[in-house]
VEXDREN-2710 file (C-alpha; in Angstrom, 1 decimal):
% VEXDREN-2710
k/r/px/py/pz
1/MET/-4.6/-10.5/-47.4
2/ALA/-5.2/-11.6/-43.9
3/ALA/-5.6/-9.2/-41.0
4/VAL/-2.5/-9.5/-38.4
5/GLN/-3.4/-10.7/-35.1
6/THR/-2.0/-9.0/-32.2
7/ASP/-2.3/-9.4/-28.7
8/GLU/-2.2/-5.6/-27.8
9/VAL/-5.0/-3.0/-28.2
10/THR/-4.9/0.8/-28.5
11/LEU/-7.0/3.3/-27.6
12/THR/-7.6/6.7/-26.5
13/VAL/-8.6/8.5/-23.2
14/ASN/-9.2/11.6/-23.1
15/GLY/-7.5/12.3/-26.4
16/GLN/-4.3/10.4/-25.2
17/SER/-3.3/7.3/-26.9
18/VAL/-2.4/4.3/-24.9
19/THR/-1.5/0.7/-25.9
20/VAL/-2.6/-1.9/-23.4
21/PRO/-2.8/-6.1/-23.5
22/LYS/-6.1/-7.6/-25.0
23/GLY/-8.3/-7.9/-21.9
24/THR/-7.4/-4.8/-20.2
25/LEU/-10.5/-2.6/-18.5
26/ILE/-10.8/0.4/-19.3
27/LEU/-10.1/1.4/-15.7
28/ASP/-6.5/0.1/-15.9
29/ALA/-5.9/1.5/-19.3
30/ALA/-6.3/4.9/-18.1
31/LYS/-4.4/4.2/-15.1
32/LYS/-1.2/3.5/-17.0
33/ILE/-1.5/7.2/-18.5
34/GLY/-2.1/8.7/-15.1
35/ILE/-6.0/9.2/-15.6
36/ASP/-7.7/8.9/-12.6
37/ILE/-11.1/7.3/-12.7
38/PRO/-13.1/7.2/-9.4
39/ILE/-13.9/3.7/-7.8
40/PHE/-15.3/2.1/-4.6
41/CYS/-16.5/-1.3/-5.5
42/SER/-13.4/-2.3/-8.0
43/HIS/-10.6/-3.8/-6.7
44/PRO/-7.6/-5.1/-8.6
45/LYS/-7.4/-8.8/-6.8
46/MET/-11.2/-9.1/-7.8
47/ALA/-13.5/-9.9/-10.5
48/PRO/-15.5/-6.6/-11.6
49/VAL/-19.0/-6.3/-10.7
50/ALA/-20.1/-2.6/-11.3
51/VAL/-22.3/-2.0/-8.4
52/CYS/-21.1/1.3/-7.3
53/ARG/-21.5/3.1/-10.6
54/MET/-18.8/5.6/-9.7
55/CYS/-16.6/5.0/-12.7
56/LEU/-18.8/5.9/-15.4
57/VAL/-17.2/6.9/-18.3
58/GLU/-18.2/8.1/-22.0
59/VAL/-17.4/5.6/-25.0
60/GLU/-17.7/6.6/-28.3
61/LYS/-20.6/5.0/-30.1
62/MET/-22.3/3.6/-27.1
63/PRO/-25.1/5.6/-26.4
64/LYS/-24.8/5.0/-22.5
65/LEU/-22.4/5.6/-20.2
66/GLN/-20.3/2.6/-19.2
67/PRO/-18.6/1.4/-16.3
68/ALA/-14.8/1.7/-16.6
69/CYS/-14.3/-1.2/-14.1
70/ALA/-16.0/-3.9/-16.1
71/VAL/-16.0/-2.8/-19.8
72/TYR/-12.8/-4.2/-21.6
73/VAL/-11.0/-2.1/-24.1
74/THR/-11.0/-2.5/-28.1
75/GLU/-9.3/-1.5/-30.8
76/GLY/-9.7/2.2/-31.9
77/MET/-12.0/2.7/-28.5
78/ALA/-12.3/6.3/-27.7
79/VAL/-13.1/7.1/-24.0
80/LYS/-13.9/10.3/-22.3
81/THR/-13.6/10.7/-18.3
82/THR/-14.5/14.3/-17.9
83/THR/-17.4/15.2/-20.1
84/GLU/-20.3/17.1/-18.4
85/GLN/-22.3/14.2/-18.7
86/VAL/-20.0/12.1/-16.8
87/ASN/-19.5/14.9/-14.1
88/LYS/-23.2/14.9/-13.5
89/TYR/-23.6/11.3/-12.9
90/GLN/-20.5/11.1/-10.6
91/LYS/-22.0/13.7/-8.6
92/GLY/-25.4/12.0/-8.9
93/VAL/-23.8/8.7/-7.6
94/LEU/-22.1/10.4/-4.8
95/GLU/-25.3/12.4/-3.4
96/PHE/-27.1/8.8/-3.4
97/LEU/-24.5/7.2/-1.5
98/LEU/-24.5/10.2/0.9
99/ILE/-28.4/10.4/1.5
100/ASN/-28.1/8.0/4.5
101/HIS/-24.6/7.9/5.2
102/PRO/-23.8/9.1/8.7
103/LEU/-21.6/12.6/9.0
104/ASP/-19.7/11.4/11.7
105/CYS/-16.2/11.5/9.8
106/PRO/-14.7/13.2/13.1
107/ILE/-15.4/10.2/15.2
108/CYS/-14.7/7.5/12.0
109/ASP/-11.7/5.7/12.0
110/LYS/-11.4/5.8/8.3
111/GLY/-11.5/9.7/8.5
112/GLY/-8.3/10.9/6.8
113/GLU/-7.9/7.9/4.6
114/CYS/-11.5/7.4/3.3
115/PRO/-12.0/7.0/-0.6
116/LEU/-15.8/8.3/0.1
117/GLN/-14.5/11.2/2.1
118/ASP/-11.8/12.0/-0.7
119/GLN/-13.8/11.5/-3.8
120/THR/-16.8/13.8/-2.2
121/TYR/-14.3/16.5/-2.1
122/GLN/-12.9/15.8/-5.6
123/TYR/-16.0/14.8/-7.7
124/GLY/-18.7/15.6/-5.5
125/PRO/-21.5/18.3/-5.3
126/GLY/-20.4/21.4/-3.0
127/ALA/-23.5/20.9/-0.6
128/SER/-26.2/18.7/-0.2
129/ARG/-29.9/19.3/-1.6
130/PHE/-31.4/16.8/0.9
131/ASP/-33.4/17.8/3.9
132/PHE/-34.8/14.8/5.9
133/THR/-34.4/12.2/8.4
134/LYS/-31.7/9.9/7.5
135/ALA/-32.4/6.1/7.4
136/HIS/-30.6/4.5/10.5
137/PHE/-29.2/0.9/10.6
138/ASP/-27.2/-0.8/13.6
139/LYS/-24.1/0.8/14.9
140/SER/-21.3/-1.2/16.2
141/VAL/-22.2/-4.8/15.1
142/PRO/-20.0/-7.2/16.4
143/LEU/-18.9/-9.6/13.7
144/SER/-16.2/-11.2/15.4
145/ASP/-13.7/-10.5/18.5
146/LYS/-11.4/-8.8/15.9
147/ILE/-14.0/-6.8/13.8
148/VAL/-16.6/-4.2/14.2
149/LEU/-19.6/-3.2/11.7
150/ASP/-21.4/0.0/11.5
151/ARG/-24.1/-0.9/9.2
152/GLU/-24.9/2.9/8.5
153/ARG/-21.6/3.6/7.2
154/CYS/-21.8/1.0/4.6
155/ILE/-22.2/1.9/0.9
156/LEU/-22.7/-1.7/-0.1
157/CYS/-19.7/-1.9/-2.6
158/TRP/-19.7/-5.5/-1.8
159/ARG/-15.9/-5.6/-1.4
160/CYS/-15.7/-7.8/1.8
161/THR/-18.4/-10.2/0.6
162/ARG/-16.3/-10.7/-2.6
163/PHE/-12.8/-10.9/-0.6
164/SER/-14.6/-13.9/1.2
165/GLU/-15.8/-15.7/-1.8
166/GLU/-13.1/-14.8/-4.1
167/ILE/-10.0/-14.6/-2.3
168/SER/-10.3/-16.4/0.9
169/GLY/-13.0/-18.6/-0.3
170/GLU/-14.6/-18.8/3.3
171/ARG/-17.8/-17.3/2.1
172/GLU/-18.5/-16.0/6.0
173/LEU/-19.9/-12.6/5.0
174/ALA/-22.8/-12.2/2.7
175/LEU/-25.4/-9.5/1.3
176/ILE/-28.5/-10.1/3.6
177/GLN/-32.3/-8.7/2.5
178/ARG/-33.0/-6.5/-0.3
179/GLY/-33.3/-3.2/-1.6
180/THR/-32.5/-0.5/0.9
181/ASN/-32.6/-2.9/3.7
182/THR/-29.7/-4.6/2.3
183/ILE/-27.2/-5.0/5.0
184/ILE/-23.9/-7.1/5.4
185/GLY/-23.8/-9.9/7.9
186/THR/-22.7/-13.2/8.8
187/PHE/-24.6/-16.5/8.7
188/ASN/-27.2/-16.7/11.3
189/GLU/-25.3/-13.6/13.1
190/GLU/-22.6/-16.1/14.1
191/PRO/-19.1/-15.0/15.0
192/ALA/-16.8/-14.9/12.0
193/GLN/-14.1/-17.7/12.3
194/SER/-11.8/-16.2/9.2
195/ASN/-7.9/-15.9/9.9
196/TYR/-8.2/-13.0/7.3
197/GLN/-10.7/-10.4/8.8
198/GLY/-8.0/-7.7/9.1
199/ASN/-8.2/-7.4/5.0
200/TRP/-11.7/-6.4/5.3
201/THR/-11.3/-3.4/6.9
202/GLU/-8.2/-2.1/4.6
203/ILE/-10.3/-2.9/1.5
204/CYS/-13.6/-1.4/2.9
205/PRO/-13.7/2.2/1.2
206/VAL/-15.4/3.5/4.2
207/GLY/-15.6/3.4/7.8
208/ALA/-18.0/0.4/7.8
209/LEU/-15.6/-2.4/8.9
210/THR/-13.1/-1.1/11.8
211/ALA/-10.6/-3.3/13.7
212/ARG/-11.2/-3.6/17.5
213/GLN/-7.4/-3.2/18.0
214/TYR/-7.5/0.0/16.4
215/ARG/-10.9/1.9/17.1
216/PHE/-10.5/5.3/18.3
217/VAL/-6.5/5.1/18.5
218/SER/-5.3/7.5/15.9
219/ARG/-5.9/9.7/13.0
220/PRO/-3.5/8.6/9.9
221/TRP/-1.6/11.9/10.0
222/ASP/-0.6/11.3/13.3
223/LEU/1.0/8.1/12.4
224/ASP/4.7/7.5/11.6
225/ARG/4.7/4.6/9.0
226/THR/7.9/2.5/8.6
227/ALA/8.2/-0.2/6.2
228/SER/8.9/-3.6/7.4
229/ILE/8.2/-7.1/7.5
230/CYS/5.4/-9.2/9.1
231/PRO/7.0/-11.0/12.2
232/GLY/4.3/-13.8/12.2
233/CYS/5.9/-16.6/10.4
234/SER/8.3/-17.2/7.5
235/MET/6.1/-16.4/4.8
236/GLY/7.7/-12.7/4.7
237/CYS/4.8/-10.6/4.1
238/ASN/5.4/-7.0/3.9
239/ILE/4.0/-4.6/6.3
240/GLN/3.4/-1.1/7.5
241/ILE/4.3/-0.2/11.1
242/ASP/2.0/2.6/11.9
243/ALA/3.2/3.9/15.2
244/ARG/2.2/7.1/17.3
245/SER/3.9/8.5/20.1
246/ASN/6.3/5.6/19.9
247/ARG/3.7/3.1/20.4
248/ILE/2.7/0.9/17.5
249/GLY/-1.0/1.4/16.5
250/ARG/-1.7/-1.2/13.9
251/PHE/-0.1/-3.6/11.2
252/GLN/-0.7/-2.7/7.5
253/SER/-0.3/-4.5/4.5
254/ARG/2.5/-3.4/2.0
255/GLU/2.1/-5.1/-1.3
256/ASN/4.8/-7.7/-2.5
257/LEU/3.0/-9.5/-5.4
258/ALA/5.8/-12.4/-5.2
259/VAL/5.2/-12.8/-1.5
260/ASP/1.9/-12.0/0.1
261/ASP/0.0/-10.5/-3.0
262/SER/-1.0/-7.6/-0.7
263/TRP/-2.8/-9.5/1.9
264/LEU/-2.3/-10.4/5.6
265/CYS/-3.3/-13.0/7.9
266/ASP/-4.8/-11.8/11.4
267/HIS/-2.3/-13.9/13.5
268/GLY/0.6/-11.6/12.0
269/ARG/-1.6/-8.7/11.5
270/TYR/-2.9/-8.5/14.9
271/SER/0.7/-9.4/16.6
272/PHE/1.6/-6.3/17.3
273/PRO/0.7/-5.8/21.1
274/HIS/3.2/-8.6/21.7
275/PHE/6.0/-6.0/20.5
276/GLN/4.9/-3.0/22.6
277/ARG/7.4/-2.0/25.0
278/LYS/5.9/-1.3/28.5
279/ASP/9.1/0.5/30.0
280/GLN/13.1/1.2/29.5
281/GLU/14.4/-1.7/31.4
282/ARG/17.7/-1.8/32.9
283/PRO/20.2/-5.0/32.8
284/ARG/20.3/-7.2/35.9
285/VAL/22.7/-9.4/37.6
286/ARG/22.6/-12.2/40.2
287/ARG/24.5/-11.5/42.9
288/ASN/24.1/-13.3/46.2
289/GLY/21.1/-15.2/45.0
290/ASN/19.4/-11.7/44.2
291/LEU/19.1/-9.8/40.6
292/GLU/20.3/-6.4/40.8
293/GLU/20.0/-3.4/38.4
294/VAL/23.3/-2.6/36.6
295/SER/24.4/-0.5/33.7
296/PHE/25.2/-2.3/30.3
297/ASP/28.8/-1.9/30.8
298/GLU/28.4/-3.7/34.1
299/ALA/26.2/-6.5/33.0
300/ILE/28.7/-7.0/29.9
301/ALA/31.5/-7.3/32.1
302/PHE/30.1/-9.6/34.5
303/ALA/28.9/-12.0/31.7
304/ALA/32.4/-11.9/30.3
305/ASP/34.1/-12.8/33.5
306/ALA/32.1/-15.7/33.7
307/LEU/31.9/-17.0/30.1
308/LYS/35.8/-17.2/30.4
309/GLN/35.3/-19.4/33.4
310/ALA/33.2/-21.7/31.2
311/SER/36.5/-22.5/29.2
312/GLY/34.2/-23.1/25.9
313/GLN/31.6/-25.2/27.6
314/VAL/28.7/-22.9/26.9
315/ALA/25.9/-23.0/24.4
316/GLY/24.5/-20.4/22.6
317/TRP/20.7/-20.3/21.3
318/ALA/19.5/-17.3/19.2
319/SER/16.0/-16.8/18.1
320/PRO/14.7/-17.5/14.7
321/ALA/13.2/-13.9/14.7
322/ASP/16.8/-12.4/14.9
323/THR/18.2/-10.5/12.1
324/ASN/20.6/-11.8/9.7
325/GLU/23.2/-9.4/10.9
326/GLU/22.2/-10.7/14.4
327/LEU/22.8/-14.4/13.4
328/PHE/26.3/-13.7/11.7
329/LEU/27.7/-12.0/15.0
330/PHE/26.0/-14.4/17.4
331/ARG/27.8/-17.3/15.3
332/LYS/31.1/-15.3/15.0
333/LEU/30.8/-14.7/18.9
334/PHE/30.3/-18.5/19.6
335/ARG/32.6/-20.0/16.7
336/GLU/35.6/-17.6/16.9
337/VAL/35.3/-15.9/20.1
338/LEU/34.0/-18.5/22.8
339/ASN/35.5/-21.4/20.5
340/SER/31.9/-23.0/21.4
341/PRO/30.3/-25.4/18.5
342/HIS/27.2/-25.6/20.6
343/LEU/24.7/-23.2/19.1
344/ASP/21.3/-23.4/17.5
345/HIS/18.3/-21.5/16.6
346/ARG/15.6/-24.6/16.9
347/SER/13.1/-25.5/19.5
348/GLY/13.8/-29.5/18.5
349/ALA/15.6/-32.0/16.3
350/VAL/14.7/-31.7/12.6
351/VAL/16.1/-33.0/9.5
352/ASP/19.2/-31.0/8.0
353/SER/18.1/-28.0/5.6
354/GLU/19.3/-27.2/2.4
355/PRO/19.2/-24.5/-0.7
356/ASP/16.7/-27.5/-2.4
357/ASP/14.3/-26.7/0.2
358/MET/13.2/-23.7/-1.1
359/THR/13.6/-24.2/-5.1
360/LEU/9.8/-23.5/-5.5
361/PRO/9.3/-19.4/-5.0
362/ILE/5.9/-18.6/-3.7
363/ALA/4.4/-16.7/-6.5
364/ASP/5.2/-19.9/-8.8
365/ILE/2.5/-21.9/-6.6
366/GLU/0.0/-20.7/-9.1
367/ARG/2.2/-21.4/-12.1
368/CYS/2.4/-25.4/-11.4
369/ASP/-0.1/-27.7/-12.9
370/HIS/-0.2/-29.6/-9.3
371/VAL/0.6/-28.6/-5.9
372/VAL/0.6/-31.1/-3.0
373/VAL/0.2/-29.9/0.5
374/LEU/2.1/-32.4/2.3
375/GLY/0.9/-32.1/6.2
376/GLY/-2.6/-30.6/4.9
377/GLN/-3.8/-27.9/7.5
378/GLU/-0.6/-27.9/9.5
379/VAL/1.3/-26.4/6.6
380/ILE/-1.4/-23.5/6.3
381/ASP/-1.1/-22.9/10.2
382/ALA/2.6/-22.5/9.8
383/ALA/2.1/-19.7/7.3
384/PRO/-1.6/-18.7/6.9
385/VAL/-1.2/-16.6/3.6
386/LEU/-0.3/-19.7/1.9
387/HIS/-3.9/-20.5/2.1
388/LEU/-4.8/-17.4/0.2
389/ARG/-2.1/-18.0/-2.8
390/LEU/-3.1/-21.6/-3.0
391/PHE/-7.3/-21.0/-3.2
392/LYS/-6.3/-18.2/-6.0
393/SER/-4.0/-21.0/-7.6
394/GLN/-6.9/-23.3/-7.6
395/ARG/-9.3/-20.6/-9.3
396/LYS/-6.6/-20.4/-12.1
397/GLY/-7.1/-23.9/-12.7
398/VAL/-3.8/-25.4/-10.7
399/ASN/-5.3/-28.7/-9.2
400/VAL/-4.1/-28.7/-5.1
401/LEU/-3.9/-31.8/-3.3
402/ARG/-3.7/-32.0/0.5
403/VAL/-2.7/-35.0/2.0
404/GLY/-1.2/-36.1/5.4
405/ALA/2.3/-36.5/5.8
406/ALA/2.2/-40.0/5.8
407/ASP/0.5/-40.1/2.5
408/VAL/3.3/-39.9/0.3
409/LYS/2.1/-43.0/-1.8
410/ARG/-1.5/-41.6/-2.4
411/ALA/0.1/-38.2/-3.2
412/ALA/2.7/-39.6/-5.7
413/ASP/-0.1/-41.9/-7.3
414/ALA/-2.7/-38.9/-7.8
415/ILE/-0.4/-36.7/-9.7
416/PRO/-0.3/-37.7/-13.8
417/ILE/2.4/-38.8/-15.7
418/GLU/2.1/-35.9/-18.2
419/ALA/2.2/-33.1/-15.2
420/GLN/4.6/-30.2/-16.4
421/ALA/5.4/-28.3/-12.9
422/VAL/4.6/-29.9/-9.6
423/GLY/5.2/-28.0/-6.1
424/VAL/5.5/-29.7/-3.0
425/LEU/4.7/-27.8/0.1
426/ALA/5.6/-28.9/3.6
427/THR/6.7/-27.9/7.0
428/GLU/10.4/-28.7/7.9
429/ALA/9.3/-31.2/10.3
430/ASN/8.2/-33.4/7.2
431/LYS/11.0/-32.8/5.2
432/ILE/11.6/-36.6/5.0
433/ALA/8.1/-37.4/3.5
434/ALA/8.7/-34.0/1.1
435/VAL/12.0/-35.4/-0.3
436/ASP/10.4/-38.8/-0.8
437/LEU/7.5/-37.6/-2.7
438/GLN/9.7/-35.4/-4.9
439/ALA/11.8/-38.2/-5.5
440/ARG/9.0/-40.6/-6.5
441/LEU/7.5/-37.8/-8.8
442/ALA/10.7/-36.9/-10.3
443/LYS/10.6/-40.3/-11.8
444/LYS/7.3/-40.5/-12.7
445/ILE/6.5/-37.3/-14.4
446/LYS/7.8/-35.6/-17.5
447/GLY/8.1/-31.8/-16.2
448/SER/9.4/-30.6/-13.1
449/VAL/9.3/-30.8/-9.2
450/ARG/10.3/-28.5/-6.7
451/ARG/9.9/-28.0/-2.8
452/LEU/9.3/-25.3/-0.2
453/LEU/9.6/-26.1/3.2
454/VAL/7.8/-23.7/5.8
455/THR/10.3/-22.9/8.2
456/THR/9.9/-21.8/11.7
457/GLY/10.2/-17.9/12.7
458/PRO/10.4/-14.9/10.4
459/ASN/14.1/-15.9/10.0
460/GLY/14.6/-19.6/10.3
461/ARG/15.8/-19.8/6.8
462/GLY/18.5/-17.1/7.4
463/ALA/19.5/-18.7/10.7
464/LYS/20.1/-22.0/8.7
465/ASP/21.7/-20.0/5.7
466/LEU/24.0/-18.4/8.1
467/GLY/25.3/-21.5/10.0
468/VAL/23.5/-20.9/13.3
469/LEU/23.7/-24.5/13.8
470/PRO/26.0/-27.0/15.9
471/HIS/26.7/-29.1/12.7
472/LEU/26.5/-26.8/9.2
473/GLY/28.5/-23.8/8.5
474/PRO/27.2/-20.6/6.3
475/GLY/25.8/-21.7/3.2
476/TYR/25.3/-25.3/4.5
477/ALA/29.0/-26.1/4.3
478/SER/30.5/-29.0/6.3
479/LEU/32.2/-28.3/9.4
480/ASN/34.5/-31.1/8.8
481/GLY/34.7/-32.8/12.3
482/GLN/33.8/-29.3/14.1
483/SER/30.2/-30.0/15.1
484/GLY/28.9/-29.3/18.3
485/LYS/25.5/-30.4/19.9
486/GLY/22.2/-29.5/19.1
487/ARG/19.8/-27.7/21.8
488/VAL/17.9/-31.1/22.4
489/GLU/21.2/-32.6/23.1
490/TRP/22.7/-29.8/25.8
491/PRO/21.1/-31.4/29.0
492/GLY/23.5/-33.6/30.2
493/ALA/26.2/-32.8/27.9
494/GLY/28.7/-31.4/30.5
495/LEU/27.9/-27.7/29.6
496/GLU/28.5/-25.1/32.2
497/ALA/27.0/-22.1/30.5
498/VAL/24.3/-21.2/28.3
499/TYR/23.2/-17.7/26.5
500/VAL/19.7/-17.3/25.4
501/HIS/19.0/-14.4/22.6
502/GLU/15.2/-14.0/22.6
503/SER/14.3/-11.2/20.2
504/SER/10.4/-12.1/19.7
505/PRO/7.6/-13.3/22.2
506/LEU/6.1/-15.4/19.1
507/ASN/9.6/-17.4/18.8
508/GLY/10.4/-17.5/22.1
509/PHE/12.9/-20.0/24.2
510/THR/10.3/-22.1/26.0
511/PRO/12.1/-24.4/28.2
512/THR/11.1/-28.4/27.7
513/ASP/10.7/-30.5/31.0
514/ALA/14.3/-31.8/30.5
515/GLU/15.6/-28.2/30.0
516/SER/13.8/-26.9/33.5
517/MET/15.6/-29.6/35.4
518/TRP/18.9/-28.6/33.4
519/LEU/19.0/-24.7/33.4
520/PRO/18.9/-24.3/37.4
521/THR/22.3/-26.7/37.4
522/LEU/24.3/-23.9/35.5
523/SER/26.9/-21.8/36.7
524/LEU/26.0/-19.1/34.0
525/VAL/22.7/-18.2/32.3
526/ILE/22.5/-15.3/30.0
527/PHE/19.0/-14.0/29.2
528/HIS/19.3/-11.5/26.4
529/ARG/15.5/-10.8/25.5
530/PHE/12.8/-8.0/24.9
531/LYS/10.0/-9.2/27.5
532/ALA/10.3/-10.4/31.0
533/SER/9.5/-14.2/30.7
534/PRO/9.6/-17.3/33.3
535/LEU/13.2/-17.8/32.3
536/ASP/14.4/-14.7/34.1
537/GLU/14.3/-16.7/37.5
538/MET/17.1/-19.2/36.4
539/ALA/18.9/-16.2/35.0
540/HIS/22.3/-15.0/36.3
541/VAL/22.5/-12.2/33.9
542/ILE/19.5/-10.5/31.8
543/ILE/20.3/-8.2/29.2
544/PRO/17.2/-6.1/27.8
545/GLY/17.1/-6.4/23.9
546/HIS/15.2/-5.1/21.1
547/ALA/12.1/-6.5/19.6
548/PHE/11.7/-7.4/15.8
549/THR/9.9/-3.8/15.3
550/GLU/12.8/-1.8/16.9
551/LYS/15.7/-3.0/14.8
552/ASP/17.2/-2.4/11.3
553/GLY/18.6/-5.2/9.2
554/THR/17.5/-7.9/6.8
555/VAL/15.5/-11.3/7.3
556/THR/15.4/-14.2/4.8
557/ASN/12.0/-15.7/4.3
558/MET/11.3/-19.6/3.5
559/GLU/11.6/-19.1/-0.1
560/GLY/15.2/-17.4/0.7
561/ARG/14.0/-14.4/-0.5
562/VAL/16.0/-11.3/1.7
563/GLN/14.2/-8.1/2.7
564/ARG/14.5/-5.4/5.1
565/ILE/12.9/-4.5/8.2
566/ARG/13.4/-1.1/9.5
567/LYS/12.7/0.5/13.2
568/GLY/9.1/1.4/13.8
569/ILE/9.7/2.3/17.1
570/ASP/12.4/3.9/19.3
571/ALA/14.0/2.4/22.5
572/GLU/17.2/4.8/22.9
573/SER/17.9/3.6/26.6
574/VAL/18.0/-0.1/25.3
575/TRP/21.4/-1.1/23.6
576/ASP/21.1/-2.7/20.0
577/ASP/21.4/-6.5/20.3
578/TRP/24.4/-6.3/17.9
579/ARG/26.0/-3.8/20.2
580/VAL/25.9/-5.9/23.1
581/PHE/27.5/-9.0/21.2
582/GLN/30.2/-6.5/20.1
583/ALA/31.0/-5.6/23.5
584/LEU/31.0/-9.1/24.7
585/ALA/33.4/-9.9/22.0
586/ASN/35.8/-7.1/22.7
587/ARG/35.5/-7.8/26.3
588/LEU/36.9/-11.3/25.9
589/GLY/39.6/-10.1/23.8
590/THR/38.5/-9.5/20.2
591/ALA/38.6/-6.1/18.4
592/TRP/35.2/-5.7/16.5
593/THR/34.8/-2.0/15.0
594/TYR/31.4/-2.3/13.8
595/ASP/29.6/1.1/13.9
596/SER/26.3/0.5/12.2
597/VAL/24.4/-2.3/10.9
598/SER/25.4/-1.5/7.3
599/GLY/28.7/-2.4/8.2
600/ILE/28.0/-6.1/9.7
601/THR/26.1/-6.7/6.4
602/SER/29.1/-6.1/4.3
603/ASP/31.0/-8.6/6.5
604/LEU/28.0/-11.0/6.0
605/ILE/28.1/-10.6/2.4
606/ARG/32.0/-11.5/2.2
607/SER/31.2/-14.6/4.3
608/LEU/28.1/-16.1/2.2
609/PRO/28.6/-14.5/-1.3
610/PRO/24.9/-15.4/-2.4
611/TYR/23.7/-13.1/0.1
612/GLY/25.2/-10.3/-1.8
613/ALA/22.9/-9.6/-4.7
614/ALA/20.2/-10.6/-2.6
615/VAL/21.0/-8.0/0.0
616/ASN/21.3/-5.2/-2.3
617/SER/18.1/-5.8/-4.0
618/ALA/16.4/-6.6/-0.5
619/ASP/14.0/-8.4/-2.5
620/ARG/15.3/-11.1/-4.3
621/VAL/15.5/-15.1/-3.8
622/LEU/19.1/-16.1/-3.9
623/TRP/19.5/-19.9/-3.6
624/SER/17.2/-20.9/-6.2
625/GLU/18.6/-18.0/-8.5
626/THR/22.3/-19.1/-7.9
627/LYS/22.1/-22.8/-8.0
END
């Protein structure tokens, strides 16, 4: 009788039975049943190399200890991780690693979150047997303007060099020299140019690679950690905001396999200084040509009275970095209270958006046969972590084609008829070309063709979904003749007032030449913002607002995934932005009664039902699942 083939393997680890898929490493099989095997070089996103030897275990019928990070399980395998021989070798490995490792834990940035430190306590010898002068290497070696390398601390785990080769594909870091003289460095000691260097510091298991922004700033136990979303772009990468004494110390990655795959780009990771609050600013109003400090109540009363006089000839611009809840109220303020259809979140004229723009989830990129990056590098510049997802896809056999936005025909010709799943990536500025390519491919190939547009701002997609547009309502509904003017049309449109809500310095309201000439002619400019800008000089009312990192709420990434952001730092003397909108609306004759963000979210869901399930899970693609 033929043996039954199975895709699973059953083995024992320390006497406990575990069943795992074929191709599972001993390390991961042990982890499944809660058995810890110490590691340094191993990383779940990288191929095994087994260079540190910290994970050696006993495997029945094998004469020598085996690296758990590089040996795949087999049926009936018996593994032991805590034998006398294993313990002896673990102590030996740690002794060798510590022979020349400097004992500078009190000043090392990794102190308190260092795997070498932790494993020395858990698995290492109680005292050192060595009594001689340690070997010395260069310290504080600048690899770039972002990263500093301490070669004395390096344990040659190869994680950083493997990231540079396997994850980003840039090969900027390499092992130099041989034997005890081996060091990590860049080619000819030239500064690293990678946009993903911050990941080197996170995966380094010791304090060899450190970030210039975080050096000597804090200890991990002094940090208040808050789960949030990166404000850098519309990718929606998950982050931890680490703050101390109400100041951000760093952004760290927070794994979401469906979005960021645990990585961050340097643009987002190192953007946090833009969100540091320098002082607790008070509102100001312009009287007799001069800006005077007033209370929030006075500023809102002044603004409301001036808005009444504008008689509906007012335009509103909301930042694509606002939360969904703020965008919902901003639209409600303009459409229902001010009776003005002139609202926008865009900086220029772009083609209309629709749910079909996000039918390709980010994680599905690596499940395609072919992916066309229409616009090439400009797509990556708009969402840098896409490069890592695309490079991973290529390693898995996906054909990634980068072409210019004008090369639609060449891209269509390059995709074979037998293709089963094709993805099209583009910026929203190149939507027409993306739709054209998708239509051509849909007629040509047998399989599916889906597209994903990279929107502007961390919540540009949410702004479109919620109808912060002059010509579309929530859910991309038609306004039946109630359309207004978009931002590019405001100069010369006979408007009397403008309300600018700017919550992120990365997505600010930068006036065009036409707007710079138009704004001083208005009778009212309300500037509701986090940080001072040149627009202050034109404003009649300045209302301090909260930064992206000071808010609770939800944002929607470019694939339509709704995720939560949480307040990482406080600005108690500054009113919440939604509270300002409510106070203005009530001063203008309404009776809004929101007392928390959750109440606004509930109304948002009633207004746009597809957001219901997405908000409740706070991590779910909405349009592609509800179409």
